C-alpha positions in Angstrom: 3.7 -4.4 18.1 0.2 -2.9 18.4 -0.4 0.8 18.4 -3.2 3.0 19.7 -5.9 3.6 17.2 -5.6 6.7 15.1 -8.9 8.6 15.0 -8.2 10.0 11.5 -7.4 6.8 9.7 -8.8 3.4 8.9 -7.4 0.6 11.1 -5.9 -2.6 9.6 -5.7 -6.1 11.0 -3.5 -8.8 9.7 -4.7 -12.3 10.3 -2.3 -15.2 9.8 -2.0 -18.8 11.0 1.5 -17.8 12.2 2.0 -15.3 15.0 5.4 -14.4 13.5 4.1 -13.7 10.1 1.5 -11.3 11.4 4.0 -9.5 13.6 6.5 -9.3 10.7 3.9 -7.8 8.4 3.1 -5.1 11.0 6.8 -4.4 11.3 7.1 -4.1 7.5 3.9 -2.0 7.0 4.9 0.3 9.9 7.9 1.5 7.8 5.4 2.9 5.3 2.4 3.8 7.5 3.7 5.1 10.8 0.4 6.8 11.7 -2.0 3.9 11.0 -3.3 1.5 13.6 -1.9 -1.9 12.5 -2.8 -5.0 14.5 -1.3 -8.5 14.3 -3.8 -11.3 14.9 -1.5 -14.3 14.2 -1.6 -17.8 15.7 -3.8 -19.3 18.3 -4.3 -17.9 21.8 -1.5 -20.0 23.1 0.9 -19.0 20.3 0.5 -22.1 18.1 -0.3 -22.4 14.4 -3.9 -21.5 13.8 -6.2 -18.5 14.2 -7.8 -16.8 17.2 -11.3 -15.5 17.5 -10.3 -13.4 20.5 -7.2 -11.9 18.8 -9.3 -10.7 15.9 -12.1 -9.4 18.1 -9.7 -7.5 20.2 -8.0 -6.1 17.2 -11.3 -4.9 15.7 -12.3 -3.2 19.0 -9.0 -1.5 19.3 -8.7 -0.4 15.7 -12.2 0.9 15.1 -12.6 4.5 16.0 -15.5 5.1 13.6 -13.6 5.2 10.3 -13.7 1.5 9.8 -11.4 -1.5 9.9 -9.9 -3.6 7.1 -9.0 -7.2 7.8 -6.6 -9.2 5.6 -6.1 -12.9 6.0 -3.6 -15.5 4.8 -5.7 -18.7 4.3 -9.4 -19.6 3.8 -9.9 -20.7 7.4 -8.5 -17.4 8.6 -11.2 -15.7 6.6 -13.9 -17.9 8.3 -12.6 -16.9 11.8 -12.6 -13.2 10.8 -16.1 -13.5 9.5 -17.2 -15.2 12.8 -15.6 -12.4 14.8 -17.4 -9.8 12.7 -20.7 -11.6 13.0 -20.5 -11.1 16.8 -20.4 -7.3 16.5 -23.3 -5.0 16.7 -24.9 -4.5 13.3 -23.8 -0.9 13.1 -20.2 -1.8 13.7 -20.3 -4.7 11.2 -20.8 -2.2 8.5 -17.5 -0.6 9.3 -15.5 -3.9 9.1 -14.4 -5.2 5.7 -12.7 -8.5 5.2 -10.6 -8.4 2.0 -9.7 -11.6 0.1 -6.4 -10.3 -1.3 -2.8 -11.4 -1.0 -1.8 -10.8 2.7 1.6 -9.2 2.2 1.1 -7.2 -1.0 -2.5 -6.3 -0.2 -1.6 -5.5 3.4 1.1 -3.1 2.5 -1.0 -1.4 -0.1 -3.9 -1.0 2.3 -1.6 0.5 5.0 -0.2 3.1 2.6 -3.8 4.0 1.5 -4.8 4.4 5.1 -1.7 6.5 5.8 -2.6 9.1 3.2 -6.1 9.4 4.6 -8.1 7.1 2.4 -11.6 6.2 3.5 -12.8 2.6 4.0 -13.7 2.1 0.4 -10.3 3.5 -0.8 -8.3 1.3 1.6 -10.2 -1.8 0.4 -9.7 -0.8 -3.2 -5.9 -0.4 -2.6 -5.7 -3.9 -1.0 -7.5 -5.3 -4.0 -5.0 -3.9 -6.4 -2.7 -6.8 -5.3 -4.9 -9.1 -7.3 -4.2 -7.3 -10.6 -0.6 -6.2 -10.4 1.4 -8.1 -13.1 5.2 -8.6 -13.0 6.6 -6.2 -15.6 7.9 -7.4 -18.9 11.7 -7.6 -18.7 11.9 -5.9 -22.1 9.8 -3.0 -21.0 12.9 -0.8 -20.5 13.8 -1.3 -24.1 10.6 0.3 -25.1 10.9 3.2 -22.7 12.1 5.6 -25.4 9.0 5.0 -27.4 6.9 5.7 -24.3 8.8 8.9 -23.6 8.4 10.2 -27.1 4.6 9.6 -27.2 4.2 11.1 -23.8 6.0 14.4 -24.7 3.2 15.1 -27.3 0.5 14.5 -24.7 1.7 16.8 -21.9 4.5 17.7 -19.5 7.1 15.1 -18.8 10.5 14.6 -17.3 13.0 11.8 -17.0 15.4 11.3 -14.1 17.9 8.7 -13.0 17.5 6.9 -9.7 20.5 7.5 -7.5 19.7 5.9 -4.2 21.5 2.6 -3.5 18.5 0.3 -3.4 16.2 2.0 -5.9 12.5 2.3 -5.3 12.2 -0.4 -2.6 9.3 -0.3 -0.2 10.0 2.7 2.0 11.0 5.2 -0.8 8.2 3.9 -3.0 5.7 4.6 -0.3 7.2 8.1 0.2 6.9 8.7 -3.6 3.3 7.4 -3.8 2.3 9.5 -0.8 3.6 12.6 -2.6 1.9 11.6 -5.9 -1.4 11.2 -4.1 -1.1 14.8 -2.8 -1.7 16.1 -6.4 -5.0 16.1 -8.2 -3.4 15.6 -11.6 -2.9 12.2 -13.3 0.8 11.2 -13.5 2.4 8.0 -14.7 5.8 6.5 -14.0 7.1 4.6 -17.0 3.5 4.1 -18.0 2.3 3.1 -14.5 0.0 5.0 -12.2 2.1 7.1 -9.9 -0.5 6.7 -7.1 -0.3 2.9 -7.0 2.3 1.5 -4.6 2.2 -2.0 -5.9 2.3 -0.7 -9.5 5.4 1.4 -8.7 7.1 -1.4 -6.8 6.3 -3.9 -9.6 8.4 -1.8 -12.0 11.5 -3.1 -10.2 13.3 0.3 -10.5 16.9 -0.1 -9.3 19.7 2.3 -8.9 20.6 3.8 -12.3 17.1 3.2 -13.8 15.5 5.8 -15.9 12.3 7.0 -14.4 10.0 8.8 -16.9 7.3 11.0 -15.3 4.5 12.2 -17.6 0.9 13.5 -17.6 -1.8 14.3 -20.1 -2.7 17.3 -18.0 -1.0 20.5 -19.1 -1.1 21.8 -15.5 0.9 19.0 -14.1 4.4 20.5 -14.5 4.8 21.5 -10.9 3.7 18.1 -9.7 6.1 16.3 -12.0 8.9 18.6 -10.9 8.2 17.9 -7.2 8.2 14.1 -7.9 11.4 14.4 -9.9 13.1 16.3 -7.2 12.1 13.6 -4.7 13.6 10.9 -6.9 16.8 12.9 -7.4 17.2 13.5 -3.7 18.0 9.8 -3.2 15.5 9.6 -0.3 18.3 10.1 2.2 20.0 6.8 1.0 22.8 8.1 -1.2 
């Protein structure tokens, strides 16, 4: 499940008390971040429940190509093991290793996507930390979408499309959408949520048939909105 380190991207290590959880998270994140070095450090050295100093250390050495490594953990004692492994590194390398106290799954996926699009160490850490602030959307939010759309029209370019792919904006298409959104310099929102935030987009719970309203306060954003709308209308190859 491990992959050779990518010299262009930040590496990520998932530390869990369960070997299966760490392996499963790598498998999940790999769907959205195929070019990122993702390393599972789950369970003890003998495969039991617990954490392993050696697995974490090996992961750091394999993932660190000079751009840094982000470590996410499932429980407090996993953080302690990760901190111990970092303390044994040379001081110069310690500065490139960040341990992020954020939800392992949500933060781990967000970090992987940020690394995939070329984010630096600070940006990957910030992406992981967004998992702490994403709030489950209000079930009545869709009822207020017309009001959001009307106010957005006055601010700048906008467009509304209907999701056609069978499973809506689940993890893989959401990551593809966010990757495209991050390729533009203009600010764009999706039903009022930042188009560059994977967790924000996924928290909208947009299913097949949902209305997706793209808008921007930037008058130059028309081409970016059109590109995102075309991606949504394409069905992500899942029609």
